[in-house]
Biopython code that builds the backbone (N, CA, C, O; Angstrom):
import numpy as np
from Bio.PDB.StructureBuilder import StructureBuilder

atoms = [
    (1, "MET", "N", (-8.321, -11.068, 0.926)),
    (1, "MET", "CA", (-6.997, -10.904, 0.378)),
    (1, "MET", "C", (-5.966, -10.771, 1.453)),
    (1, "MET", "O", (-4.829, -11.205, 1.268)),
    (2, "LEU", "N", (-6.338, -10.153, 2.634)),
    (2, "LEU", "CA", (-5.407, -10.041, 3.742)),
    (2, "LEU", "C", (-5.583, -11.248, 4.698)),
    (2, "LEU", "O", (-6.684, -11.749, 4.924)),
    (3, "SER", "N", (-4.447, -11.670, 5.232)),
    (3, "SER", "CA", (-4.499, -12.806, 6.231)),
    (3, "SER", "C", (-3.381, -12.678, 7.204)),
    (3, "SER", "O", (-2.406, -11.960, 6.984)),
    (4, "GLY", "N", (-3.541, -13.390, 8.289)),
    (4, "GLY", "CA", (-2.489, -13.403, 9.326)),
    (4, "GLY", "C", (-2.513, -12.205, 10.213)),
    (4, "GLY", "O", (-3.325, -11.297, 10.038)),
    (5, "PRO", "N", (-1.607, -12.202, 11.180)),
    (5, "PRO", "CA", (-1.532, -11.083, 12.127)),
    (5, "PRO", "C", (-0.904, -9.845, 11.460)),
    (5, "PRO", "O", (-0.153, -9.938, 10.489)),
    (6, "SER", "N", (-1.245, -8.711, 12.021)),
    (6, "SER", "CA", (-0.674, -7.474, 11.583)),
    (6, "SER", "C", (0.694, -7.297, 12.137)),
    (6, "SER", "O", (0.935, -7.622, 13.300)),
    (7, "ASN", "N", (1.650, -6.768, 11.309)),
    (7, "ASN", "CA", (2.978, -6.473, 11.737)),
    (7, "ASN", "C", (3.156, -5.005, 12.112)),
    (7, "ASN", "O", (4.270, -4.549, 12.369)),
    (8, "CYS", "N", (2.066, -4.286, 12.141)),
    (8, "CYS", "CA", (2.049, -2.844, 12.499)),
    (8, "CYS", "C", (1.497, -2.708, 13.902)),
    (8, "CYS", "O", (0.582, -3.417, 14.320)),
    (9, "SER", "N", (2.098, -1.762, 14.613)),
    (9, "SER", "CA", (1.624, -1.562, 15.994)),
    (9, "SER", "C", (0.378, -0.740, 15.948)),
    (9, "SER", "O", (0.109, -0.041, 14.970)),
    (10, "ALA", "N", (-0.417, -0.827, 17.053)),
    (10, "ALA", "CA", (-1.670, -0.110, 17.176)),
    (10, "ALA", "C", (-1.734, 0.458, 18.570)),
    (10, "ALA", "O", (-1.152, -0.121, 19.487)),
    (11, "PRO", "N", (-2.435, 1.595, 18.774)),
    (11, "PRO", "CA", (-2.561, 2.148, 20.110)),
    (11, "PRO", "C", (-3.412, 1.283, 21.048)),
    (11, "PRO", "O", (-3.243, 1.326, 22.266)),
    (12, "LEU", "N", (-4.314, 0.510, 20.477)),
    (12, "LEU", "CA", (-5.206, -0.319, 21.286)),
    (12, "LEU", "C", (-4.888, -1.811, 20.994)),
    (12, "LEU", "O", (-4.434, -2.131, 19.896)),
    (13, "PRO", "N", (-5.106, -2.662, 21.901)),
    (13, "PRO", "CA", (-4.855, -4.115, 21.694)),
    (13, "PRO", "C", (-5.950, -4.772, 20.857)),
    (13, "PRO", "O", (-6.731, -5.585, 21.353)),
    (14, "VAL", "N", (-5.988, -4.402, 19.581)),
    (14, "VAL", "CA", (-6.992, -4.972, 18.658)),
    (14, "VAL", "C", (-6.418, -5.792, 17.592)),
    (14, "VAL", "O", (-7.135, -6.158, 16.661)),
    (15, "GLY", "N", (-5.113, -6.127, 17.657)),
    (15, "GLY", "CA", (-4.458, -6.952, 16.636)),
    (15, "GLY", "C", (-3.739, -6.136, 15.584)),
    (15, "GLY", "O", (-3.120, -6.714, 14.690)),
    (16, "GLY", "N", (-3.796, -4.836, 15.652)),
    (16, "GLY", "CA", (-3.014, -3.975, 14.733)),
    (16, "GLY", "C", (-3.847, -3.693, 13.483)),
    (16, "GLY", "O", (-4.798, -4.409, 13.169)),
    (17, "PRO", "N", (-3.461, -2.631, 12.783)),
    (17, "PRO", "CA", (-4.178, -2.245, 11.552)),
    (17, "PRO", "C", (-3.876, -3.135, 10.348)),
    (17, "PRO", "O", (-2.922, -3.913, 10.342)),
    (18, "ASP", "N", (-4.713, -2.995, 9.347)),
    (18, "ASP", "CA", (-4.526, -3.699, 8.101)),
    (18, "ASP", "C", (-3.487, -3.047, 7.197)),
    (18, "ASP", "O", (-2.802, -3.718, 6.424)),
    (19, "PHE", "N", (-3.385, -1.724, 7.310)),
    (19, "PHE", "CA", (-2.424, -0.938, 6.497)),
    (19, "PHE", "C", (-2.045, 0.330, 7.202)),
    (19, "PHE", "O", (-2.670, 0.734, 8.182)),
    (20, "LYS", "N", (-0.971, 0.975, 6.669)),
    (20, "LYS", "CA", (-0.577, 2.266, 7.148)),
    (20, "LYS", "C", (-0.566, 3.189, 5.937)),
    (20, "LYS", "O", (-0.188, 2.786, 4.838)),
    (21, "LEU", "N", (-0.980, 4.417, 6.150)),
    (21, "LEU", "CA", (-1.026, 5.417, 5.128)),
    (21, "LEU", "C", (-0.046, 6.531, 5.488)),
    (21, "LEU", "O", (-0.136, 7.091, 6.580)),
    (22, "THR", "N", (0.895, 6.865, 4.590)),
    (22, "THR", "CA", (1.833, 7.912, 4.836)),
    (22, "THR", "C", (1.731, 8.921, 3.687)),
    (22, "THR", "O", (1.789, 8.566, 2.509)),
    (23, "LEU", "N", (1.578, 10.188, 4.075)),
    (23, "LEU", "CA", (1.433, 11.240, 3.088)),
    (23, "LEU", "C", (2.786, 11.896, 2.761)),
    (23, "LEU", "O", (3.690, 11.958, 3.594)),
    (24, "ASP", "N", (2.881, 12.365, 1.558)),
    (24, "ASP", "CA", (4.064, 13.064, 1.024)),
    (24, "ASP", "C", (5.319, 12.203, 1.140)),
    (24, "ASP", "O", (6.402, 12.689, 1.467)),
    (25, "LYS", "N", (5.143, 10.918, 0.866)),
    (25, "LYS", "CA", (6.250, 9.931, 0.844)),
    (25, "LYS", "C", (6.052, 8.959, -0.279)),
    (25, "LYS", "O", (4.940, 8.480, -0.501)),
    (26, "LYS", "N", (7.120, 8.657, -0.998)),
    (26, "LYS", "CA", (7.166, 7.531, -1.971)),
    (26, "LYS", "C", (8.008, 6.467, -1.344)),
    (26, "LYS", "O", (9.230, 6.469, -1.495)),
    (27, "GLY", "N", (7.365, 5.532, -0.623)),
    (27, "GLY", "CA", (8.073, 4.578, 0.200)),
    (27, "GLY", "C", (8.681, 5.342, 1.357)),
    (27, "GLY", "O", (7.941, 5.902, 2.166)),
    (28, "THR", "N", (10.002, 5.388, 1.469)),
    (28, "THR", "CA", (10.661, 6.106, 2.547)),
    (28, "THR", "C", (11.223, 7.492, 2.088)),
    (28, "THR", "O", (11.759, 8.239, 2.907)),
    (29, "ILE", "N", (11.094, 7.822, 0.785)),
    (29, "ILE", "CA", (11.614, 9.028, 0.242)),
    (29, "ILE", "C", (10.545, 10.105, 0.296)),
    (29, "ILE", "O", (9.397, 9.817, -0.041)),
    (30, "THR", "N", (10.855, 11.322, 0.699)),
    (30, "THR", "CA", (9.883, 12.407, 0.717)),
    (30, "THR", "C", (9.553, 12.814, -0.697)),
    (30, "THR", "O", (10.454, 13.081, -1.492)),
    (31, "GLU", "N", (8.268, 12.866, -1.027)),
    (31, "GLU", "CA", (7.815, 13.254, -2.335)),
    (31, "GLU", "C", (6.440, 13.894, -2.176)),
    (31, "GLU", "O", (5.445, 13.203, -1.957)),
    (32, "LYS", "N", (6.393, 15.230, -2.290)),
    (32, "LYS", "CA", (5.137, 15.937, -2.084)),
    (32, "LYS", "C", (4.037, 15.438, -3.079)),
    (32, "LYS", "O", (4.308, 15.236, -4.262)),
    (33, "GLY", "N", (2.842, 15.256, -2.582)),
    (33, "GLY", "CA", (1.729, 14.826, -3.409)),
    (33, "GLY", "C", (1.582, 13.322, -3.589)),
    (33, "GLY", "O", (0.662, 12.853, -4.260)),
    (34, "THR", "N", (2.515, 12.559, -2.972)),
    (34, "THR", "CA", (2.461, 11.118, -3.093)),
    (34, "THR", "C", (1.998, 10.498, -1.749)),
    (34, "THR", "O", (2.480, 10.861, -0.676)),
    (35, "ALA", "N", (1.085, 9.589, -1.853)),
    (35, "ALA", "CA", (0.624, 8.811, -0.688)),
    (35, "ALA", "C", (1.156, 7.357, -0.768)),
    (35, "ALA", "O", (1.099, 6.728, -1.825)),
    (36, "THR", "N", (1.643, 6.869, 0.302)),
    (36, "THR", "CA", (2.108, 5.440, 0.314)),
    (36, "THR", "C", (1.194, 4.638, 1.232)),
    (36, "THR", "O", (0.997, 4.987, 2.395)),
    (37, "VAL", "N", (0.664, 3.604, 0.712)),
    (37, "VAL", "CA", (-0.132, 2.611, 1.484)),
    (37, "VAL", "C", (0.700, 1.398, 1.638)),
    (37, "VAL", "O", (1.130, 0.808, 0.647)),
    (38, "LYS", "N", (0.951, 0.989, 2.891)),
    (38, "LYS", "CA", (1.753, -0.233, 3.112)),
    (38, "LYS", "C", (0.870, -1.191, 3.944)),
    (38, "LYS", "O", (0.445, -0.895, 5.060)),
    (39, "PHE", "N", (0.633, -2.325, 3.334)),
    (39, "PHE", "CA", (-0.147, -3.352, 4.024)),
    (39, "PHE", "C", (0.620, -3.916, 5.234)),
    (39, "PHE", "O", (1.842, -4.054, 5.197)),
    (40, "CYS", "N", (-0.108, -4.233, 6.285)),
    (40, "CYS", "CA", (0.476, -4.764, 7.493)),
    (40, "CYS", "C", (0.255, -6.266, 7.668)),
    (40, "CYS", "O", (0.742, -6.852, 8.636)),
    (41, "ARG", "N", (-0.467, -6.889, 6.751)),
    (41, "ARG", "CA", (-0.758, -8.294, 6.817)),
    (41, "ARG", "C", (-0.331, -8.940, 5.493)),
    (41, "ARG", "O", (-0.150, -8.284, 4.467)),
    (42, "SER", "N", (-0.182, -10.276, 5.584)),
    (42, "SER", "CA", (0.152, -11.027, 4.383)),
    (42, "SER", "C", (-0.999, -10.907, 3.355)),
    (42, "SER", "O", (-2.173, -10.819, 3.713)),
    (43, "LEU", "N", (-0.614, -10.909, 2.086)),
    (43, "LEU", "CA", (-1.561, -10.824, 0.977)),
    (43, "LEU", "C", (-1.610, -12.133, 0.195)),
    (43, "LEU", "O", (-0.576, -12.750, -0.063)),
    (44, "SER", "N", (-2.805, -12.548, -0.174)),
    (44, "SER", "CA", (-2.929, -13.694, -1.067)),
    (44, "SER", "C", (-3.767, -13.190, -2.257)),
    (44, "SER", "O", (-4.925, -12.804, -2.097)),
    (45, "SER", "N", (-3.172, -13.202, -3.417)),
    (45, "SER", "CA", (-3.811, -12.652, -4.572)),
    (45, "SER", "C", (-4.502, -13.747, -5.394)),
    (45, "SER", "O", (-4.026, -14.878, -5.488)),
    (46, "ALA", "N", (-5.663, -13.360, -5.996)),
    (46, "ALA", "CA", (-6.334, -14.265, -6.871)),
    (46, "ALA", "C", (-5.797, -14.158, -8.339)),
    (46, "ALA", "O", (-6.241, -14.877, -9.234)),
    (47, "GLY", "N", (-4.824, -13.228, -8.537)),
    (47, "GLY", "CA", (-4.259, -13.058, -9.848)),
    (47, "GLY", "C", (-4.154, -11.619, -10.220)),
    (47, "GLY", "O", (-4.555, -10.741, -9.456)),
    (48, "ILE", "N", (-3.598, -11.348, -11.433)),
    (48, "ILE", "CA", (-3.321, -9.998, -11.826)),
    (48, "ILE", "C", (-4.572, -9.120, -11.987)),
    (48, "ILE", "O", (-4.519, -7.904, -11.802)),
    (49, "GLY", "N", (-5.674, -9.751, -12.330)),
    (49, "GLY", "CA", (-6.951, -9.039, -12.445)),
    (49, "GLY", "C", (-7.382, -8.484, -11.113)),
    (49, "GLY", "O", (-7.785, -7.326, -11.007)),
    (50, "ALA", "N", (-7.293, -9.336, -10.073)),
    (50, "ALA", "CA", (-7.681, -8.866, -8.701)),
    (50, "ALA", "C", (-6.733, -7.825, -8.239)),
    (50, "ALA", "O", (-7.141, -6.847, -7.612)),
    (51, "ASP", "N", (-5.424, -8.007, -8.541)),
    (51, "ASP", "CA", (-4.426, -6.920, -8.085)),
    (51, "ASP", "C", (-4.738, -5.629, -8.791)),
    (51, "ASP", "O", (-4.678, -4.577, -8.156)),
    (52, "ALA", "N", (-5.068, -5.641, -10.060)),
    (52, "ALA", "CA", (-5.412, -4.453, -10.804)),
    (52, "ALA", "C", (-6.655, -3.769, -10.229)),
    (52, "ALA", "O", (-6.689, -2.542, -10.138)),
    (53, "ARG", "N", (-7.647, -4.517, -9.852)),
    (53, "ARG", "CA", (-8.853, -3.937, -9.209)),
    (53, "ARG", "C", (-8.544, -3.318, -7.881)),
    (53, "ARG", "O", (-9.035, -2.225, -7.601)),
    (54, "VAL", "N", (-7.782, -3.932, -7.070)),
    (54, "VAL", "CA", (-7.386, -3.423, -5.746)),
    (54, "VAL", "C", (-6.599, -2.093, -5.957)),
    (54, "VAL", "O", (-6.850, -1.087, -5.292)),
    (55, "THR", "N", (-5.665, -2.140, -6.887)),
    (55, "THR", "CA", (-4.841, -0.937, -7.196)),
    (55, "THR", "C", (-5.734, 0.225, -7.662)),
    (55, "THR", "O", (-5.591, 1.360, -7.207)),
    (56, "ALA", "N", (-6.619, -0.079, -8.544)),
    (56, "ALA", "CA", (-7.541, 0.945, -9.081)),
    (56, "ALA", "C", (-8.395, 1.552, -7.994)),
    (56, "ALA", "O", (-8.564, 2.769, -7.926)),
    (57, "GLU", "N", (-8.934, 0.691, -7.140)),
    (57, "GLU", "CA", (-9.823, 1.171, -6.034)),
    (57, "GLU", "C", (-9.097, 2.053, -5.037)),
    (57, "GLU", "O", (-9.608, 3.085, -4.604)),
    (58, "ILE", "N", (-7.874, 1.618, -4.675)),
    (58, "ILE", "CA", (-7.029, 2.441, -3.734)),
    (58, "ILE", "C", (-6.661, 3.764, -4.361)),
    (58, "ILE", "O", (-6.735, 4.798, -3.697)),
    (59, "ASN", "N", (-6.257, 3.762, -5.655)),
    (59, "ASN", "CA", (-5.901, 4.982, -6.392)),
    (59, "ASN", "C", (-7.077, 5.946, -6.456)),
    (59, "ASN", "O", (-6.948, 7.137, -6.174)),
    (60, "ALA", "N", (-8.219, 5.401, -6.833)),
    (60, "ALA", "CA", (-9.406, 6.263, -7.009)),
    (60, "ALA", "C", (-9.834, 6.862, -5.655)),
    (60, "ALA", "O", (-10.228, 8.027, -5.589)),
    (61, "THR", "N", (-9.757, 6.086, -4.612)),
    (61, "THR", "CA", (-10.100, 6.609, -3.276)),
    (61, "THR", "C", (-9.189, 7.707, -2.824)),
    (61, "THR", "O", (-9.664, 8.736, -2.344)),
    (62, "LEU", "N", (-7.841, 7.523, -2.963)),
    (62, "LEU", "CA", (-6.929, 8.468, -2.387)),
    (62, "LEU", "C", (-6.797, 9.698, -3.277)),
    (62, "LEU", "O", (-6.564, 10.797, -2.772)),
    (63, "LYS", "N", (-6.937, 9.539, -4.568)),
    (63, "LYS", "CA", (-6.807, 10.675, -5.460)),
    (63, "LYS", "C", (-8.043, 11.614, -5.454)),
    (63, "LYS", "O", (-8.057, 12.634, -6.143)),
    (64, "GLN", "N", (-9.028, 11.263, -4.700)),
    (64, "GLN", "CA", (-10.179, 12.213, -4.464)),
    (64, "GLN", "C", (-9.726, 13.419, -3.669)),
    (64, "GLN", "O", (-10.333, 14.486, -3.759)),
    (65, "PHE", "N", (-8.648, 13.262, -2.878)),
    (65, "PHE", "CA", (-8.142, 14.318, -2.094)),
    (65, "PHE", "C", (-7.246, 15.214, -2.901)),
    (65, "PHE", "O", (-6.351, 14.705, -3.577)),
    (66, "PRO", "N", (-7.428, 16.524, -2.874)),
    (66, "PRO", "CA", (-6.690, 17.428, -3.770)),
    (66, "PRO", "C", (-5.195, 17.376, -3.656)),
    (66, "PRO", "O", (-4.502, 17.628, -4.642)),
    (67, "GLY", "N", (-4.665, 17.059, -2.498)),
    (67, "GLY", "CA", (-3.248, 17.060, -2.288)),
    (67, "GLY", "C", (-2.516, 15.753, -2.788)),
    (67, "GLY", "O", (-1.287, 15.697, -2.817)),
    (68, "ILE", "N", (-3.264, 14.783, -3.151)),
    (68, "ILE", "CA", (-2.649, 13.490, -3.556)),
    (68, "ILE", "C", (-2.757, 13.370, -5.088)),
    (68, "ILE", "O", (-3.840, 13.348, -5.673)),
    (69, "LYS", "N", (-1.558, 13.294, -5.695)),
    (69, "LYS", "CA", (-1.457, 13.165, -7.162)),
    (69, "LYS", "C", (-0.933, 11.787, -7.565)),
    (69, "LYS", "O", (-1.143, 11.366, -8.702)),
    (70, "LYS", "N", (-0.266, 11.087, -6.676)),
    (70, "LYS", "CA", (0.289, 9.759, -6.944)),
    (70, "LYS", "C", (0.152, 8.892, -5.730)),
    (70, "LYS", "O", (0.197, 9.353, -4.590)),
    (71, "VAL", "N", (-0.022, 7.572, -6.017)),
    (71, "VAL", "CA", (-0.217, 6.580, -4.920)),
    (71, "VAL", "C", (0.747, 5.440, -5.131)),
    (71, "VAL", "O", (0.875, 4.895, -6.227)),
    (72, "VAL", "N", (1.427, 5.092, -4.044)),
    (72, "VAL", "CA", (2.339, 3.899, -4.105)),
    (72, "VAL", "C", (1.759, 2.897, -3.095)),
    (72, "VAL", "O", (1.440, 3.250, -1.959)),
    (73, "ILE", "N", (1.632, 1.640, -3.539)),
    (73, "ILE", "CA", (1.097, 0.563, -2.670)),
    (73, "ILE", "C", (2.158, -0.497, -2.461)),
    (73, "ILE", "O", (2.702, -1.044, -3.421)),
    (74, "LEU", "N", (2.450, -0.784, -1.200)),
    (74, "LEU", "CA", (3.478, -1.681, -0.839)),
    (74, "LEU", "C", (2.957, -2.892, -0.056)),
    (74, "LEU", "O", (1.981, -2.784, 0.687)),
    (75, "THR", "N", (3.601, -4.020, -0.225)),
    (75, "THR", "CA", (3.252, -5.195, 0.526)),
    (75, "THR", "C", (3.803, -5.097, 1.955)),
    (75, "THR", "O", (4.516, -4.141, 2.260)),
    (76, "GLU", "N", (3.510, -6.008, 2.796)),
    (76, "GLU", "CA", (3.982, -5.929, 4.173)),
    (76, "GLU", "C", (5.507, -5.915, 4.289)),
    (76, "GLU", "O", (6.053, -5.392, 5.261)),
    (77, "ASP", "N", (6.196, -6.493, 3.293)),
    (77, "ASP", "CA", (7.651, -6.506, 3.339)),
    (77, "ASP", "C", (8.281, -5.346, 2.555)),
    (77, "ASP", "O", (9.491, -5.326, 2.330)),
    (78, "GLY", "N", (7.443, -4.378, 2.141)),
    (78, "GLY", "CA", (7.962, -3.154, 1.514)),
    (78, "GLY", "C", (8.174, -3.221, 0.001)),
    (78, "GLY", "O", (8.773, -2.311, -0.572)),
    (79, "HIS", "N", (7.705, -4.257, -0.644)),
    (79, "HIS", "CA", (7.824, -4.364, -2.106)),
    (79, "HIS", "C", (6.545, -3.834, -2.778)),
    (79, "HIS", "O", (5.475, -3.828, -2.168)),
    (80, "CYS", "N", (6.665, -3.400, -4.010)),
    (80, "CYS", "CA", (5.581, -2.882, -4.760)),
    (80, "CYS", "C", (4.506, -3.922, -4.999)),
    (80, "CYS", "O", (4.775, -5.004, -5.521)),
    (81, "PHE", "N", (3.277, -3.582, -4.608)),
    (81, "PHE", "CA", (2.134, -4.487, -4.785)),
    (81, "PHE", "C", (1.915, -4.705, -6.275)),
    (81, "PHE", "O", (1.893, -3.759, -7.063)),
    (82, "GLY", "N", (1.756, -5.953, -6.637)),
    (82, "GLY", "CA", (1.449, -6.329, -8.017)),
    (82, "GLY", "C", (2.641, -6.286, -8.956)),
    (82, "GLY", "O", (2.467, -6.499, -10.156)),
    (83, "ASP", "N", (3.859, -6.015, -8.456)),
    (83, "ASP", "CA", (5.073, -5.998, -9.265)),
    (83, "ASP", "C", (5.811, -7.333, -9.094)),
    (83, "ASP", "O", (6.597, -7.514, -8.164)),
    (84, "GLU", "N", (5.547, -8.215, -9.975)),
    (84, "GLU", "CA", (6.113, -9.554, -9.853)),
    (84, "GLU", "C", (7.535, -9.623, -10.393)),
    (84, "GLU", "O", (8.167, -10.677, -10.312)),
    (85, "SER", "N", (8.054, -8.533, -10.940)),
    (85, "SER", "CA", (9.408, -8.503, -11.420)),
    (85, "SER", "C", (10.433, -8.477, -10.342)),
    (85, "SER", "O", (11.583, -8.856, -10.564)),
    (86, "GLY", "N", (10.025, -8.018, -9.122)),
    (86, "GLY", "CA", (10.901, -7.937, -8.025)),
    (86, "GLY", "C", (11.839, -6.699, -8.066)),
    (86, "GLY", "O", (12.744, -6.543, -7.246)),
    (87, "LYS", "N", (11.565, -5.824, -9.076)),
    (87, "LYS", "CA", (12.413, -4.649, -9.285)),
    (87, "LYS", "C", (11.822, -3.395, -8.608)),
    (87, "LYS", "O", (12.447, -2.335, -8.656)),
    (88, "ASP", "N", (10.633, -3.489, -7.978)),
    (88, "ASP", "CA", (9.986, -2.375, -7.273)),
    (88, "ASP", "C", (9.937, -1.061, -8.087)),
    (88, "ASP", "O", (10.369, 0.001, -7.641)),
    (89, "PHE", "N", (9.402, -1.199, -9.265)),
    (89, "PHE", "CA", (9.277, -0.067, -10.157)),
    (89, "PHE", "C", (8.459, 1.116, -9.564)),
    (89, "PHE", "O", (8.679, 2.270, -9.934)),
    (90, "CYS", "N", (7.510, 0.811, -8.635)),
    (90, "CYS", "CA", (6.708, 1.897, -8.082)),
    (90, "CYS", "C", (7.536, 2.829, -7.192)),
    (90, "CYS", "O", (7.095, 3.935, -6.879)),
    (91, "LEU", "N", (8.695, 2.405, -6.794)),
    (91, "LEU", "CA", (9.549, 3.198, -5.939)),
    (91, "LEU", "C", (10.615, 4.008, -6.737)),
    (91, "LEU", "O", (11.393, 4.761, -6.153)),
    (92, "LYS", "N", (10.629, 3.839, -8.044)),
    (92, "LYS", "CA", (11.657, 4.515, -8.890)),
    (92, "LYS", "C", (11.100, 5.762, -9.477)),
    (92, "LYS", "O", (11.798, 6.465, -10.209)),
]
sb = StructureBuilder()
sb.init_structure("model")
sb.init_model(0)
sb.init_chain("A")
sb.init_seg("    ")
for serial, (resi, resn, name, xyz) in enumerate(atoms, 1):
    if name == "N":
        sb.init_residue(resn, " ", resi, " ")
    sb.init_atom(name, np.array(xyz, "f"), 0.0, 1.0, " ", f" {name:<3s}", serial, name[0])
structure = sb.get_structure()
């Protein structure tokens, strides 16, 4: 699903990470209990079913931690993953 070079910096010259995880943020807004995952590479989706599975897996993984109640997933350009409306509802 991920392709191309990473647009995120890394401490070692390994090509950069696949994603960045930020705690207590909804995008750029501070929101306690929210984790934001922002992909650092281009995404190619096989469709809404694949997007839903990826979203469910990321949510289930992060919500195992007691301090995380909500998860926001962003594409490399900062838009809501799987939101084809272009209205970025995950950030509202």
